[in-house]
C-alpha positions as CSV (number, residue, x, y, z in Angstrom):
1,M,84.2,100.7,103.0
2,G,82.7,104.1,102.5
3,R,84.6,104.7,99.6
4,L,83.5,101.9,97.5
5,R,79.7,103.3,98.1
6,E,80.7,106.9,97.3
7,L,82.7,106.2,94.2
8,R,79.9,103.4,92.7
9,K,77.0,106.5,93.7
10,E,79.2,109.1,92.2
11,R,79.4,106.9,89.0
12,G,75.5,106.1,89.1
13,Y,76.3,102.4,89.3
14,T,73.7,100.3,91.3
15,Q,75.3,96.8,92.7
16,V,73.6,95.1,89.9
17,K,75.7,97.1,87.5
18,M,78.7,96.3,89.6
19,Q,78.0,92.7,89.4
20,M,77.9,93.2,85.5
21,L,81.0,95.0,85.1
22,T,83.1,92.8,87.9
23,G,81.5,89.4,87.8
24,I,81.3,89.5,91.4
25,D,77.9,88.5,92.7
26,Q,75.7,91.4,93.9
27,S,75.3,89.5,97.4
28,D,79.0,89.1,97.5
29,Y,79.4,92.7,96.4
30,S,77.1,94.3,99.0
31,K,78.7,92.4,102.0
32,I,82.2,93.9,100.5
33,E,80.8,97.4,100.6
34,S,79.3,96.9,103.8
35,G,82.5,95.9,105.4
36,K,80.9,92.6,106.2
37,R,83.3,90.9,103.9
38,Y,87.1,91.8,102.5
39,Y,87.7,91.5,98.6
40,T,90.7,89.3,97.5
41,F,93.4,91.1,95.2
42,E,91.5,90.1,92.2
43,Q,88.2,91.8,93.3
44,C,90.0,94.7,94.2
45,K,91.5,95.0,90.8
46,R,88.5,94.5,89.1
47,I,86.3,97.1,91.4
48,A,88.8,99.4,90.7
49,V,88.9,99.3,86.9
50,A,85.2,99.2,87.0
51,L,85.1,102.5,89.1
52,Q,87.9,104.3,87.3
53,T,90.1,104.4,90.4
54,S,93.3,103.0,91.9
55,M,93.6,100.0,94.2
56,D,95.5,102.1,96.4
57,Y,92.4,104.9,96.6
58,L,90.2,101.8,97.6
59,A,92.6,100.6,100.4
60,V,92.9,104.3,101.8
61,L,96.4,104.5,100.3
62,T,95.9,107.8,98.9
63,D,93.2,110.2,98.3
64,Q,94.2,110.5,95.1
65,K,90.8,109.2,93.1
66,E,92.2,109.0,89.5
67,P,93.6,105.8,88.7
68,Y,97.4,105.3,87.5
69,P,98.3,106.0,84.1
70,P,98.0,102.7,82.0
71,K,101.3,100.7,81.4
72,E,102.6,101.1,78.2
73,T,103.4,97.9,76.3
């Protein structure tokens, strides 16, 4: 989960700030970041939005940090 920690620090966020942005308890977020726990699809989605990246980047499916363009409604 190195990308997760790296992105959080790049944004200047603490784990407590991530809790506020995602609704994921800080202790659970800490376990996700350290690789002791996996995140659910919904948690991954919330983390990607909070860190302004894509779920694919968090899942190491791409090296592009920028999120995809938003879906037009």
